[in-house]
gemmi code that builds the backbone of each chain (N, CA, C; Angstrom):
import gemmi

chains = {
    "A": [
        ("MET", (-1.349, 20.454, -11.465), (-1.847, 18.990, -11.361), (-2.545, 19.368, -13.442)),
        ("ASP", (-3.175, 20.150, -12.914), (-3.916, 19.546, -15.352), (-2.372, 20.424, -15.806)),
        ("ALA", (-1.576, 21.331, -15.499), (-0.411, 21.024, -16.520), (-0.493, 20.286, -17.017)),
        ("ILE", (0.935, 19.621, -15.825), (1.440, 17.903, -15.939), (0.797, 17.560, -16.946)),
        ("PHE", (-1.126, 17.182, -16.350), (-1.721, 15.847, -17.342), (-1.815, 16.832, -18.823)),
        ("ARG", (-2.324, 17.940, -19.195), (-2.038, 18.710, -20.249), (-1.236, 17.759, -21.138)),
        ("ALA", (0.168, 18.038, -20.573), (1.514, 18.409, -21.625), (1.910, 16.329, -21.498)),
        ("LEU", (1.333, 15.496, -20.531), (1.103, 13.693, -20.812), (0.478, 13.317, -22.076)),
        ("ALA", (-0.200, 14.170, -21.904), (-1.754, 14.182, -23.133), (-1.277, 14.180, -24.296)),
        ("ASP", (0.265, 13.528, -25.074), (0.185, 14.170, -26.471), (1.354, 12.781, -26.191)),
        ("ALA", (0.897, 11.956, -27.833), (2.614, 10.651, -28.026), (3.918, 12.037, -27.722)),
        ("SER", (4.394, 13.043, -28.918), (4.891, 13.610, -29.156), (5.843, 14.413, -27.592)),
        ("ARG", (4.932, 14.781, -27.082), (5.637, 15.435, -26.164), (6.428, 13.418, -25.609)),
        ("ARG", (5.830, 12.726, -24.777), (6.159, 12.025, -24.715), (7.087, 11.501, -24.910)),
        ("GLN", (7.069, 11.529, -27.185), (8.502, 10.864, -26.849), (9.540, 12.036, -26.783)),
        ("LEU", (9.933, 12.855, -26.853), (10.379, 14.364, -26.180), (10.738, 13.110, -24.455)),
        ("LEU", (9.623, 13.174, -23.627), (10.478, 12.917, -22.375), (10.536, 11.524, -22.820)),
        ("ASP", (11.009, 10.002, -23.105), (12.157, 9.632, -23.103), (12.762, 9.766, -24.304)),
        ("ARG", (13.312, 10.398, -24.284), (14.373, 11.003, -25.029), (15.512, 11.336, -24.074)),
        ("LEU", (14.971, 11.894, -23.460), (15.585, 12.554, -22.785), (16.287, 11.671, -21.451)),
        ("HIS", (14.664, 10.563, -21.024), (16.216, 9.693, -19.687), (16.274, 8.960, -20.493)),
        ("ALA", (16.651, 8.882, -21.792), (17.845, 7.725, -22.358), (18.621, 8.567, -22.548)),
        ("ASN", (18.633, 9.963, -23.129), (20.111, 10.840, -22.903), (20.270, 11.602, -22.427)),
        ("ASN", (19.828, 12.658, -20.926), (19.363, 14.333, -20.237), (20.430, 14.474, -20.297)),
        ("GLY", (19.450, 15.686, -20.378), (20.350, 17.057, -20.650), (20.819, 17.592, -22.467)),
        ("GLN", (19.860, 17.426, -23.010), (20.662, 17.521, -24.868), (19.583, 18.830, -24.993)),
        ("SER", (20.480, 19.617, -25.869), (20.174, 20.491, -26.896), (18.767, 20.780, -27.292)),
        ("LEU", (17.961, 21.624, -27.853), (17.604, 21.635, -28.916), (17.285, 20.598, -30.520)),
        ("GLY", (18.702, 21.521, -30.558), (19.493, 20.731, -31.889), (18.627, 19.416, -31.704)),
        ("GLU", (19.670, 18.690, -30.421), (20.408, 16.858, -30.308), (18.222, 16.437, -30.653)),
        ("LEU", (17.519, 16.907, -29.695), (16.801, 16.351, -29.511), (15.704, 16.014, -30.843)),
        ("CYS", (16.264, 17.319, -31.855), (15.510, 16.806, -32.915), (15.951, 15.990, -34.062)),
        ("GLU", (17.192, 15.566, -33.677), (18.073, 14.237, -34.242), (17.089, 13.970, -34.674)),
        ("GLY", (17.104, 12.948, -36.217), (16.213, 11.942, -36.127), (14.259, 11.880, -36.007)),
        ("LEU", (14.242, 12.812, -35.798), (12.492, 13.450, -35.334), (11.252, 13.560, -36.511)),
        ("ALA", (10.357, 12.864, -37.011), (10.081, 13.557, -38.166), (9.496, 14.818, -36.983)),
        ("MET", (9.445, 15.944, -37.141), (9.367, 17.220, -36.478), (9.464, 17.414, -36.509)),
        ("THR", (9.270, 19.081, -36.701), (9.722, 19.754, -37.282), (10.915, 20.706, -36.013)),
        ("ARG", (11.327, 21.749, -35.924), (12.366, 22.185, -34.526), (11.898, 22.938, -34.003)),
        ("GLN", (10.702, 23.656, -35.411), (9.496, 24.612, -34.451), (8.588, 23.708, -33.315)),
        ("ALA", (8.315, 22.756, -33.872), (6.827, 21.745, -33.336), (8.104, 21.463, -31.956)),
        ("VAL", (8.740, 20.825, -31.836), (9.702, 20.465, -30.733), (9.536, 21.657, -30.324)),
        ("ALA", (10.417, 23.251, -30.828), (10.550, 23.963, -29.826), (9.289, 23.817, -28.650)),
        ("LYS", (8.065, 25.088, -29.441), (6.842, 24.137, -28.522), (6.672, 23.508, -27.951)),
        ("HIS", (6.670, 21.570, -27.852), (6.725, 21.068, -27.333), (7.166, 21.076, -25.497)),
        ("LEU", (8.336, 21.826, -25.943), (9.268, 21.728, -25.052), (8.418, 22.737, -23.750)),
        ("ALA", (8.264, 24.152, -24.309), (8.100, 24.818, -23.373), (6.973, 24.672, -22.780)),
        ("ILE", (6.222, 23.855, -23.783), (4.597, 23.302, -22.875), (5.495, 22.588, -21.622)),
        ("LEU", (6.314, 21.051, -21.358), (6.699, 19.759, -20.676), (7.946, 20.674, -20.042)),
        ("GLU", (8.581, 22.906, -20.666), (9.218, 23.319, -19.207), (8.019, 24.159, -18.624)),
        ("GLY", (6.990, 23.725, -18.928), (6.027, 24.985, -18.579), (4.737, 23.529, -17.135)),
        ("ALA", (4.814, 23.206, -17.474), (4.421, 21.709, -16.809), (5.546, 21.620, -15.468)),
        ("ASN", (6.644, 21.974, -15.782), (7.664, 21.631, -15.016), (8.580, 19.338, -14.923)),
        ("LEU", (7.972, 19.618, -16.270), (7.740, 18.352, -16.602), (10.068, 18.052, -17.322)),
        ("VAL", (9.921, 19.554, -17.044), (11.526, 19.767, -17.897), (11.675, 20.351, -17.131)),
        ("ALA", (12.855, 21.030, -17.268), (13.203, 21.617, -15.631), (15.183, 21.698, -17.479)),
        ("SER", (15.749, 22.953, -17.246), (17.015, 23.454, -18.255), (17.807, 23.612, -17.968)),
        ("ALA", (19.187, 23.998, -17.718), (20.832, 24.490, -17.618), (20.796, 25.248, -18.765)),
        ("ARG", (21.751, 25.936, -18.359), (22.525, 27.152, -19.159), (23.856, 26.171, -19.074)),
        ("ARG", (24.177, 25.871, -20.531), (25.835, 26.312, -20.826), (26.020, 26.860, -22.208)),
        ("GLY", (27.505, 27.186, -21.310), (27.462, 28.714, -22.141), (26.649, 29.500, -23.540)),
        ("ARG", (26.302, 28.942, -24.343), (24.765, 29.450, -25.495), (23.933, 29.177, -25.041)),
        ("GLU", (24.550, 27.201, -24.801), (23.607, 26.295, -24.923), (22.547, 26.752, -24.005)),
        ("LYS", (21.131, 25.546, -24.730), (20.052, 25.686, -23.505), (20.024, 24.045, -23.531)),
        ("LEU", (20.445, 22.737, -21.991), (20.224, 22.356, -22.166), (19.045, 21.447, -21.661)),
        ("HIS", (18.118, 20.676, -21.703), (17.133, 20.514, -20.931), (17.141, 18.737, -20.562)),
        ("TYR", (16.161, 18.630, -19.489), (16.578, 17.033, -18.452), (14.609, 17.035, -18.316)),
        ("ILE", (14.872, 16.056, -18.201), (14.000, 15.450, -17.441), (13.260, 15.748, -16.042)),
        ("ASN", (12.186, 16.391, -15.613), (12.024, 16.489, -14.139), (11.330, 15.330, -13.537)),
        ("PRO", (11.533, 14.084, -12.950), (10.752, 13.206, -12.255), (10.199, 13.726, -11.256)),
        ("VAL", (10.563, 15.262, -10.230), (9.690, 15.239, -9.333), (8.364, 15.315, -8.913)),
        ("PRO", (7.965, 15.757, -10.145), (6.370, 16.287, -10.229), (5.598, 15.291, -10.128)),
        ("ILE", (5.669, 13.767, -11.682), (5.629, 12.578, -10.895), (5.855, 12.035, -10.169)),
        ("ASN", (6.971, 12.366, -9.482), (6.888, 11.496, -8.036), (5.355, 11.730, -7.346)),
        ("GLU", (5.374, 13.422, -7.610), (3.713, 13.608, -6.312), (2.475, 13.118, -6.429)),
        ("ILE", (2.189, 13.151, -8.415), (1.098, 11.985, -9.376), (1.256, 11.301, -8.278)),
        ("ALA", (1.763, 10.360, -7.838), (2.594, 8.920, -7.310), (1.784, 8.548, -6.614)),
        ("GLU", (2.595, 10.469, -5.577), (1.974, 9.717, -3.874), (0.560, 10.244, -4.347)),
        ("ARG", (-0.443, 11.030, -4.486), (-1.784, 11.445, -4.583), (-2.017, 10.111, -4.561)),
        ("TRP", (-2.179, 9.657, -5.479), (-2.416, 8.036, -5.526), (-2.705, 6.536, -5.154)),
        ("ILE", (-1.030, 6.640, -5.245), (-0.061, 5.340, -5.009), (-0.416, 5.477, -3.693)),
        ("GLY", (0.683, 6.144, -2.782), (1.504, 6.858, -1.310), (0.136, 6.176, -0.317)),
        ("LYS", (-1.375, 6.313, -0.007), (-2.162, 5.990, 0.583), (-2.138, 4.724, 0.769)),
        ("TYR", (-2.370, 3.945, -0.462), (-2.436, 2.568, -0.076), (-1.043, 1.426, 0.319)),
        ("GLU", (-0.151, 2.303, 0.233), (1.830, 2.068, 0.496), (1.354, 2.481, 1.856)),
        ("ARG", (0.457, 3.399, 2.357), (0.914, 3.646, 3.960), (0.373, 2.618, 4.226)),
        ("HIS", (-1.548, 1.994, 3.882), (-1.687, 0.970, 5.185), (-1.444, 0.031, 3.925)),
        ("ARG", (-0.791, -0.048, 3.624), (0.388, -1.609, 3.412), (1.611, -1.530, 5.039)),
        ("LEU", (2.292, -0.500, 4.392), (3.041, -0.530, 6.100), (2.496, -0.381, 7.756)),
        ("LYS", (0.900, -0.058, 7.405), (0.038, 0.068, 9.450), (-0.055, -1.294, 9.222)),
        ("ALA", (-0.153, -2.434, 7.867), (-0.668, -3.855, 8.426), (0.490, -4.229, 8.233)),
        ("LEU", (1.396, -3.474, 7.899), (2.433, -5.073, 8.543), (3.259, -4.319, 9.711)),
        ("SER", (3.410, -3.643, 9.747), (3.940, -3.383, 11.542), (2.645, -4.048, 11.980)),
        ("GLU", (1.722, -3.608, 12.337), (0.127, -4.252, 13.214), (0.534, -6.087, 13.330)),
        ("LEU", (0.718, -6.606, 12.106), (1.315, -7.670, 11.894), (2.708, -8.375, 12.408)),
        ("LYS", (3.428, -7.465, 12.687), (4.511, -7.147, 13.424), (4.687, -6.884, 14.758)),
        ("ARG", (4.241, -6.848, 15.532), (3.272, -6.475, 16.674), (2.507, -7.357, 17.433)),
        ("ALA", (1.507, -7.807, 16.530), (0.350, -9.328, 16.290), (1.524, -10.199, 17.211)),
        ("LEU", (2.452, -10.557, 16.099), (3.926, -11.755, 15.811), (4.338, -11.844, 17.210)),
        ("GLU", (5.218, -10.036, 17.569), (5.860, -10.028, 18.473), (4.950, -10.087, 19.816)),
        ("GLY", (3.526, -9.981, 19.207), (3.050, -10.045, 21.207), (3.235, -9.098, 21.935)),
        ("SER", (3.006, -8.166, 21.372), (3.538, -6.984, 22.109), (2.485, -6.186, 22.519)),
        ("ASP", (2.017, -5.618, 23.698), (0.530, -4.872, 23.148), (0.974, -3.723, 22.543)),
        ("GLU", (1.659, -2.578, 23.055), (2.224, -1.724, 22.492), (1.708, -1.358, 21.140)),
    ],
    "B": [
        ("MET", (33.124, 23.150, -14.911), (32.388, 22.066, -14.641), (31.966, 21.229, -15.670)),
        ("SER", (31.743, 19.508, -15.440), (30.966, 19.658, -17.089), (29.300, 19.852, -16.638)),
        ("LYS", (29.062, 18.936, -18.008), (27.122, 19.818, -17.602), (26.649, 18.750, -16.601)),
        ("PRO", (25.611, 19.440, -15.891), (25.162, 18.727, -15.444), (24.702, 17.031, -15.675)),
        ("SER", (24.462, 16.428, -15.068), (23.626, 14.867, -14.973), (22.157, 14.472, -14.837)),
        ("PHE", (22.282, 15.405, -14.197), (20.513, 15.626, -13.790), (20.612, 17.319, -13.549)),
        ("VAL", (19.252, 17.892, -13.661), (18.190, 19.175, -12.685), (17.262, 18.750, -12.587)),
        ("TYR", (17.259, 18.553, -11.062), (15.232, 19.147, -10.905), (15.446, 20.522, -9.763)),
        ("VAL", (13.593, 20.573, -10.191), (13.359, 21.502, -9.997), (12.034, 21.737, -9.390)),
        ("THR", (11.975, 21.732, -8.148), (10.064, 21.807, -7.804), (10.101, 23.489, -7.017)),
        ("TYR", (8.971, 23.310, -6.820), (8.378, 24.953, -6.743), (7.568, 24.803, -5.091)),
        ("ILE", (7.874, 24.866, -4.130), (7.609, 24.942, -2.943), (6.546, 26.356, -2.130)),
        ("GLU", (5.478, 26.207, -2.073), (5.052, 27.198, -0.477), (5.730, 27.622, 0.032)),
        ("SER", (6.474, 28.644, 0.667), (7.773, 27.856, 1.622), (8.090, 29.434, 0.956)),
        ("THR", (9.712, 29.821, 2.129), (10.291, 30.840, 2.114), (11.764, 30.298, 1.801)),
        ("PRO", (12.804, 31.482, 1.232), (14.180, 30.895, 0.843), (15.253, 30.086, 2.343)),
        ("GLU", (14.536, 31.698, 3.693), (15.426, 30.680, 4.566), (14.090, 29.987, 4.859)),
        ("LYS", (13.587, 29.022, 4.959), (13.371, 27.674, 5.411), (13.625, 27.496, 4.605)),
        ("VAL", (13.724, 27.073, 3.367), (14.039, 25.751, 2.032), (15.935, 25.855, 2.806)),
        ("TRP", (16.622, 26.942, 2.816), (17.512, 27.032, 3.289), (17.551, 25.998, 4.742)),
        ("GLN", (17.146, 26.375, 5.687), (17.001, 25.503, 6.766), (17.011, 24.151, 7.010)),
        ("ALA", (15.607, 24.226, 6.014), (15.347, 22.363, 6.232), (16.365, 21.334, 5.163)),
        ("LEU", (17.462, 22.301, 4.485), (17.817, 21.842, 3.476), (19.467, 21.319, 4.643)),
        ("THR", (19.953, 22.616, 5.565), (20.415, 22.485, 6.376), (20.362, 21.996, 8.350)),
        ("GLU", (19.682, 21.681, 8.461), (19.609, 21.636, 9.891), (19.605, 19.849, 10.044)),
        ("GLY", (19.579, 19.003, 11.016), (19.540, 18.162, 10.448), (18.277, 17.849, 11.439)),
        ("THR", (17.410, 18.640, 12.139), (16.244, 17.982, 12.409), (14.888, 18.054, 12.227)),
        ("PHE", (15.311, 19.162, 10.600), (14.832, 19.302, 9.201), (14.560, 17.904, 8.064)),
        ("THR", (15.798, 17.557, 8.695), (16.652, 16.557, 6.438), (16.252, 14.836, 7.692)),
        ("ARG", (16.101, 15.245, 8.991), (15.777, 13.190, 8.998), (14.493, 13.202, 9.073)),
        ("ARG", (13.813, 14.626, 8.569), (12.335, 14.074, 8.685), (11.869, 13.456, 7.040)),
        ("TYR", (12.453, 14.060, 6.034), (12.350, 13.507, 4.666), (13.185, 13.073, 4.892)),
        ("TRP", (14.761, 13.197, 4.444), (15.467, 12.179, 4.391), (16.446, 11.902, 5.150)),
        ("VAL", (15.291, 10.477, 4.957), (15.469, 9.228, 5.267), (16.811, 9.525, 6.825)),
        ("ASN", (16.454, 10.075, 7.960), (17.215, 10.153, 8.708), (18.388, 10.304, 9.115)),
        ("HIS", (18.855, 11.593, 7.803), (19.731, 11.471, 7.649), (19.874, 13.051, 8.337)),
        ("ARG", (21.517, 13.404, 8.595), (21.491, 14.823, 9.164), (22.735, 15.477, 8.233)),
        ("ASN", (22.534, 16.285, 7.643), (23.212, 17.089, 6.988), (23.969, 18.415, 7.581)),
        ("ALA", (24.878, 17.669, 7.800), (26.090, 18.125, 9.456), (27.876, 18.596, 8.442)),
        ("SER", (27.466, 20.526, 9.004), (28.815, 21.827, 8.823), (28.588, 22.630, 8.576)),
        ("ASP", (29.805, 23.866, 9.924), (28.805, 25.362, 9.899), (28.900, 25.445, 8.575)),
        ("TRP", (28.950, 25.253, 6.851), (28.501, 26.225, 6.179), (29.505, 27.146, 6.087)),
        ("GLN", (30.647, 26.812, 5.800), (31.251, 28.044, 6.056), (32.415, 27.455, 4.656)),
        ("VAL", (32.379, 28.203, 3.430), (32.748, 28.288, 1.955), (34.278, 27.494, 2.719)),
        ("GLY", (34.678, 26.167, 1.768), (35.464, 25.510, 2.834), (35.674, 24.389, 3.798)),
        ("SER", (34.239, 24.495, 4.567), (34.563, 23.298, 5.155), (34.501, 22.379, 4.834)),
        ("PRO", (33.929, 21.071, 5.362), (33.334, 19.983, 4.766), (31.848, 19.604, 5.957)),
        ("TRP", (32.041, 18.798, 5.399), (30.013, 18.612, 4.975), (29.736, 17.062, 5.100)),
        ("ARG", (29.078, 16.553, 6.368), (28.531, 15.237, 5.895), (27.392, 14.773, 6.425)),
        ("HIS", (26.792, 13.828, 5.551), (25.776, 12.945, 5.304), (25.513, 12.416, 6.285)),
        ("GLU", (24.886, 12.124, 7.205), (25.123, 11.218, 8.109), (24.050, 10.902, 8.841)),
        ("ASP", (23.510, 9.614, 9.468), (22.466, 8.866, 10.109), (22.205, 10.096, 11.786)),
        ("PHE", (21.150, 10.025, 11.657), (20.813, 11.631, 12.531), (20.927, 10.787, 14.268)),
        ("ASP", (21.565, 9.174, 14.698), (20.669, 9.184, 16.001), (22.401, 8.875, 15.853)),
        ("ASP", (23.709, 8.043, 14.879), (24.593, 7.554, 14.839), (25.556, 8.424, 13.536)),
        ("ALA", (25.743, 9.166, 14.306), (27.050, 9.713, 13.490), (28.322, 8.789, 12.985)),
        ("SER", (28.177, 8.035, 13.473), (29.311, 7.033, 12.539), (28.899, 6.799, 11.645)),
        ("LEU", (27.753, 6.642, 11.002), (27.521, 6.319, 9.615), (27.969, 7.227, 8.568)),
        ("VAL", (27.969, 7.490, 7.622), (28.001, 8.266, 7.321), (28.354, 8.004, 5.371)),
        ("ASP", (27.022, 8.813, 4.697), (27.096, 7.859, 3.777), (27.726, 9.421, 2.417)),
        ("ILE", (27.795, 9.918, 2.891), (28.340, 11.119, 1.409), (28.931, 12.345, 2.421)),
        ("ALA", (30.437, 12.855, 1.938), (31.384, 14.198, 2.789), (31.317, 14.197, 0.863)),
        ("GLY", (31.793, 15.507, 1.511), (31.950, 16.369, 1.446), (32.959, 18.273, 1.274)),
        ("HIS", (32.539, 18.860, 0.407), (33.275, 19.702, 1.148), (31.946, 20.813, 0.714)),
        ("VAL", (31.706, 22.387, 1.729), (31.279, 22.771, 0.676), (32.299, 24.361, 0.257)),
        ("VAL", (31.842, 24.049, -1.113), (32.517, 25.214, -2.258), (31.237, 26.500, -2.231)),
        ("GLU", (30.715, 26.574, -2.697), (29.742, 27.904, -2.208), (28.729, 28.239, -0.684)),
        ("SER", (28.061, 29.055, -0.677), (27.243, 29.628, 0.692), (26.904, 30.500, 0.821)),
        ("VAL", (25.892, 30.782, -0.174), (24.902, 32.148, 0.309), (23.550, 31.863, 0.316)),
        ("PRO", (23.757, 32.014, 1.855), (21.930, 31.919, 3.009), (20.921, 33.277, 2.429)),
        ("PRO", (19.743, 33.185, 1.956), (19.454, 31.238, 1.982), (19.267, 31.007, -0.077)),
        ("HIS", (20.221, 31.374, -0.348), (19.984, 31.417, -1.547), (20.210, 30.983, -2.581)),
        ("ARG", (22.305, 29.860, -2.296), (22.861, 29.685, -3.259), (23.923, 28.783, -2.794)),
        ("LEU", (23.681, 26.624, -2.657), (25.159, 25.981, -1.453), (25.395, 25.249, -2.974)),
        ("VAL", (26.300, 25.577, -2.760), (27.584, 24.025, -3.723), (28.954, 23.312, -2.580)),
        ("LEU", (28.002, 22.391, -3.038), (29.126, 21.229, -2.277), (29.189, 19.959, -2.914)),
        ("THR", (31.195, 19.997, -2.224), (31.215, 18.724, -3.134), (30.402, 17.123, -2.765)),
        ("TRP", (31.157, 16.236, -3.416), (29.787, 14.336, -2.800), (30.710, 13.307, -3.669)),
        ("SER", (31.384, 12.665, -2.746), (31.059, 12.037, -2.628), (31.671, 10.480, -1.454)),
        ("LEU", (31.882, 9.186, -1.648), (31.530, 8.194, -0.819), (32.533, 9.122, -0.145)),
        ("PRO", (32.523, 8.699, 1.116), (33.506, 9.536, 2.587), (35.138, 9.435, 2.364)),
        ("GLN", (34.435, 7.634, 1.599), (36.570, 7.230, 1.523), (36.790, 8.372, 0.468)),
        ("ASP", (36.944, 8.466, -0.449), (36.239, 9.907, -1.709), (36.825, 11.095, -1.593)),
        ("VAL", (36.208, 11.376, -0.394), (36.799, 12.456, -0.454), (37.938, 13.343, -0.957)),
        ("ASP", (39.291, 13.040, -0.588), (40.227, 13.519, -1.379), (40.515, 13.413, -3.238)),
        ("LYS", (39.687, 12.721, -2.965), (40.138, 12.271, -4.553), (39.483, 13.309, -5.474)),
        ("PRO", (39.728, 14.088, -6.690), (39.275, 14.715, -7.126), (38.321, 13.871, -8.009)),
        ("ASP", (38.816, 13.904, -8.370), (37.981, 12.717, -9.824), (37.090, 11.954, -9.719)),
        ("LYS", (37.649, 11.651, -7.844), (35.850, 10.859, -7.541), (34.663, 11.293, -6.507)),
        ("ASN", (34.851, 13.085, -6.789), (34.226, 13.989, -6.520), (33.138, 14.373, -6.911)),
        ("SER", (31.418, 14.140, -7.053), (30.803, 14.657, -8.259), (30.362, 16.575, -6.724)),
        ("ARG", (29.505, 16.943, -7.892), (29.527, 18.162, -7.054), (27.445, 18.162, -7.700)),
        ("VAL", (27.120, 19.231, -6.114), (25.395, 20.019, -6.161), (25.059, 21.439, -6.737)),
        ("THR", (25.245, 21.909, -6.278), (24.218, 23.071, -6.463), (22.903, 22.700, -5.973)),
        ("PHE", (22.468, 24.150, -4.903), (21.444, 24.506, -5.150), (21.162, 26.045, -5.221)),
        ("ASP", (20.187, 25.764, -5.910), (19.126, 27.162, -5.649), (18.274, 27.241, -5.076)),
        ("ILE", (18.216, 29.023, -4.663), (16.730, 28.755, -3.847), (16.444, 30.041, -4.020)),
        ("GLU", (15.275, 30.314, -5.271), (14.868, 31.500, -5.377), (13.322, 31.479, -5.212)),
        ("PRO", (13.033, 33.221, -4.787), (11.856, 33.269, -4.998), (11.331, 33.422, -6.403)),
        ("TYR", (9.841, 32.561, -6.028), (8.964, 32.602, -7.514), (7.782, 32.844, -6.909)),
        ("GLY", (6.961, 33.711, -7.413), (6.422, 34.334, -7.351), (6.441, 34.667, -5.241)),
        ("GLY", (4.781, 33.980, -4.980), (4.728, 33.582, -3.617), (5.307, 32.726, -2.844)),
        ("ALA", (5.899, 32.197, -3.844), (6.898, 30.841, -3.567), (8.081, 31.482, -3.735)),
        ("VAL", (8.769, 29.276, -3.775), (10.261, 29.256, -4.162), (10.709, 27.942, -5.187)),
        ("ARG", (11.399, 28.601, -5.989), (12.251, 27.439, -6.607), (13.015, 26.721, -6.700)),
        ("LEU", (13.440, 25.174, -6.434), (14.220, 24.592, -5.606), (15.118, 24.704, -6.853)),
        ("THR", (16.684, 24.336, -7.527), (16.999, 23.966, -8.496), (17.783, 23.254, -7.798)),
        ("VAL", (17.939, 21.743, -8.331), (18.545, 20.557, -7.804), (20.112, 20.713, -8.768)),
        ("ARG", (20.523, 20.997, -8.912), (21.765, 19.967, -10.534), (23.116, 19.408, -9.235)),
        ("HIS", (22.620, 18.268, -10.821), (24.088, 17.118, -9.937), (25.345, 17.168, -10.939)),
        ("SER", (26.447, 17.569, -10.584), (26.978, 17.577, -11.458), (28.196, 17.090, -11.849)),
        ("ASP", (29.254, 16.697, -12.030), (30.392, 15.654, -12.080), (29.853, 14.439, -12.382)),
        ("LEU", (28.979, 13.303, -12.697), (29.312, 12.391, -11.742), (30.134, 11.349, -12.493)),
        ("GLU", (29.920, 9.943, -12.389), (31.139, 9.181, -13.121), (30.006, 8.187, -13.280)),
        ("PRO", (30.487, 8.191, -15.140), (29.584, 7.439, -15.329), (29.481, 5.529, -15.269)),
        ("GLY", (27.824, 5.166, -15.151), (27.820, 4.307, -14.833), (28.228, 3.863, -13.650)),
        ("SER", (28.517, 4.584, -13.115), (28.983, 4.292, -11.142), (27.506, 4.358, -10.001)),
        ("ALA", (27.097, 3.445, -8.827), (27.100, 3.058, -8.341), (25.833, 4.327, -7.343)),
        ("MET", (26.843, 5.723, -7.730), (26.246, 7.252, -7.638), (25.838, 7.355, -8.292)),
        ("LEU", (25.718, 6.743, -9.062), (24.987, 7.827, -10.720), (23.021, 7.164, -10.502)),
        ("SER", (23.595, 5.631, -10.791), (21.600, 4.599, -10.224), (21.422, 5.694, -8.799)),
        ("GLY", (22.211, 5.106, -7.875), (21.194, 5.546, -6.953), (20.832, 7.254, -6.677)),
        ("ILE", (21.758, 8.277, -7.176), (20.922, 8.772, -6.416), (19.905, 9.794, -8.130)),
        ("SER", (19.969, 8.517, -8.859), (19.380, 8.929, -9.982), (17.530, 8.286, -9.409)),
        ("ARG", (16.926, 7.459, -8.017), (16.553, 7.259, -7.886), (16.004, 8.271, -7.080)),
        ("GLY", (17.148, 8.652, -6.160), (16.762, 9.153, -4.620), (17.062, 10.279, -4.881)),
        ("TRP", (16.983, 11.373, -5.296), (17.040, 12.751, -5.695), (15.329, 13.389, -5.732)),
        ("PRO", (14.512, 12.251, -6.813), (13.198, 13.129, -6.929), (12.392, 12.331, -5.784)),
        ("LEU", (12.375, 11.572, -4.700), (12.067, 10.714, -3.561), (12.340, 11.943, -2.077)),
        ("VAL", (13.224, 12.501, -2.756), (13.472, 13.545, -1.157), (13.263, 14.427, -1.575)),
        ("LEU", (14.055, 15.539, -2.666), (12.810, 16.271, -3.370), (11.235, 16.574, -3.503)),
        ("SER", (10.598, 15.411, -3.698), (9.264, 15.643, -3.145), (8.710, 15.331, -1.987)),
        ("SER", (9.915, 14.847, -0.835), (9.052, 14.533, 0.198), (9.293, 16.037, 0.748)),
        ("LEU", (10.533, 16.787, 0.924), (11.379, 18.663, 1.426), (10.087, 19.416, 1.138)),
        ("LYS", (9.199, 19.069, -0.419), (8.185, 19.787, -0.508), (6.966, 19.451, 0.169)),
        ("THR", (6.269, 18.640, 0.526), (4.806, 18.263, 1.564), (5.525, 18.462, 2.672)),
        ("LEU", (6.654, 18.757, 3.200), (6.750, 18.510, 4.888), (7.441, 19.463, 4.873)),
        ("LEU", (7.358, 20.387, 4.632), (7.813, 22.234, 4.116), (5.808, 23.299, 3.619)),
        ("GLU", (5.041, 22.020, 3.515), (3.430, 22.266, 2.726), (2.339, 22.144, 3.871)),
        ("THR", (3.407, 21.064, 4.340), (1.995, 20.245, 4.729), (2.678, 20.373, 6.090)),
        ("GLY", (3.522, 20.264, 6.417), (4.199, 19.310, 7.952), (4.413, 17.730, 8.039)),
        ("GLU", (4.312, 18.033, 7.516), (4.216, 16.118, 7.209), (4.965, 15.463, 5.424)),
        ("PRO", (5.761, 14.554, 6.246), (7.682, 14.070, 4.943), (6.280, 13.395, 3.765)),
        ("LEU", (6.551, 13.015, 3.186), (6.209, 11.539, 2.335), (5.766, 9.928, 3.021)),
        ("PRO", (5.269, 9.269, 3.507), (5.447, 8.297, 4.111), (6.737, 7.207, 3.560)),
        ("GLY", (7.386, 7.514, 4.445), (8.329, 6.378, 4.053), (9.709, 6.627, 3.676)),
        ("THR", (9.565, 7.656, 3.918), (10.711, 9.105, 3.699), (11.705, 8.904, 5.049)),
        ("SER", (11.236, 8.837, 6.017), (11.643, 8.876, 7.600), (13.007, 8.997, 8.390)),
        ("GLU", (11.981, 7.078, 7.654), (12.886, 6.675, 8.355), (14.320, 5.841, 7.606)),
        ("ARG", (15.355, 5.248, 8.451), (16.383, 5.510, 7.566), (16.989, 3.755, 6.819)),
        ("MET", (16.846, 4.050, 5.362), (17.154, 2.634, 4.771), (18.514, 1.363, 4.809)),
        ("THR", (16.725, 0.351, 4.665), (18.461, -0.883, 4.883), (19.172, -0.482, 3.272)),
        ("ARG", (20.659, -1.177, 3.985), (20.753, -1.106, 1.952), (20.966, -1.859, 2.002)),
        ("PRO", (20.692, -2.433, 0.638), (20.854, -3.389, -0.412), (22.000, -4.179, -0.378)),
        ("PRO", (22.269, -5.216, -0.817), (23.565, -5.719, -0.604), (24.493, -5.766, -2.317)),
        ("GLU", (25.998, -5.204, -2.000), (26.757, -4.424, -2.731), (26.742, -5.358, -4.244)),
    ],
}
model = gemmi.Model(1)
for chain_id, residues in chains.items():
    chain = gemmi.Chain(chain_id)
    for i, (resn, *xyz) in enumerate(residues, 1):
        res = gemmi.Residue()
        res.name, res.seqid = resn, gemmi.SeqId(i, " ")
        for name, pos in zip(("N", "CA", "C"), xyz):
            atom = gemmi.Atom()
            atom.name, atom.element = name, gemmi.Element(name[0])
            atom.pos, atom.b_iso = gemmi.Position(*pos), 0.0
            res.add_atom(atom)
        chain.add_residue(res)
    model.add_chain(chain)
structure = gemmi.Structure()
structure.add_model(model)
structure.setup_entities()
C-alpha cells in the first residue's frame, strides 16, 4: 500500500493515470504526446506506476501498451470506506426488520 | 485479436489451483461474484454460462471456452446470451494465473468489446470490484461486503 500512495503522490503520475483513464491501452509514444515531459521521464513514471500495480501492460507485437489498473484503488476504498458501508447496510437491514415486525 | 480494452492485474496470496477453482466453481463464485455461477465443463469448445446460483435460468453472460489450461490459463468468449452465435457481438476474456514469489498474479484481459456498448461500461465498473473481492475472499475467507448478493438490474 505504501507503493500505491508514493506513486499517487506525484502530479505527473496522476496526469498519466488521467490520460489512461480517458484512453486506455496507450504506448509510451502515445502517452508522451502533448506532455511537457521527456520520454525518459514518462518511462520512469510509468515504471513506478507499474511497480505499484496501478498500471498494467500488455504486449501487442513490438508495442507495449499501458492500462490503468483500478483493482488496488478498490482495495484502498474498501479499507476505509467499506466499513461505513457495512454499518449502513446493517442499519438498513435492522430498520427493515423493525418495520416488518419480525423477531429474526 | 484487437488490442484489449481493459487489463486488470491483482496479486493474491494463494495458489494457482485455488485461484482456478475460485473462478470456475459456483460455490466460490457465488460468494464474490454477486451470487453467480460460471457453469461449464471447461473443455475447449464447450459452452459456458454466467448464471444466477439459485436460478440457472437467469443467464447474464454466455459464450464458449476457447482455451483451457488448468490452473494457468482460461480464455472465454463473452457476450449477452442472445448474441452467443454472433461473432461480431462476442468479446473475449483471458485469465492468466501465474505463480509470483509465494503468491499468484492474476491478469484479466478483456478484448473485442464494442465501443460505447452497455457491456463496455458495465464491465469497466464490474471487474475491479469482482477481482478485489476474489482477492479478499481467498486471503481472508470472506468476500467484500455487498459482492455476495445478486444486484438488481437498473432499468435499461
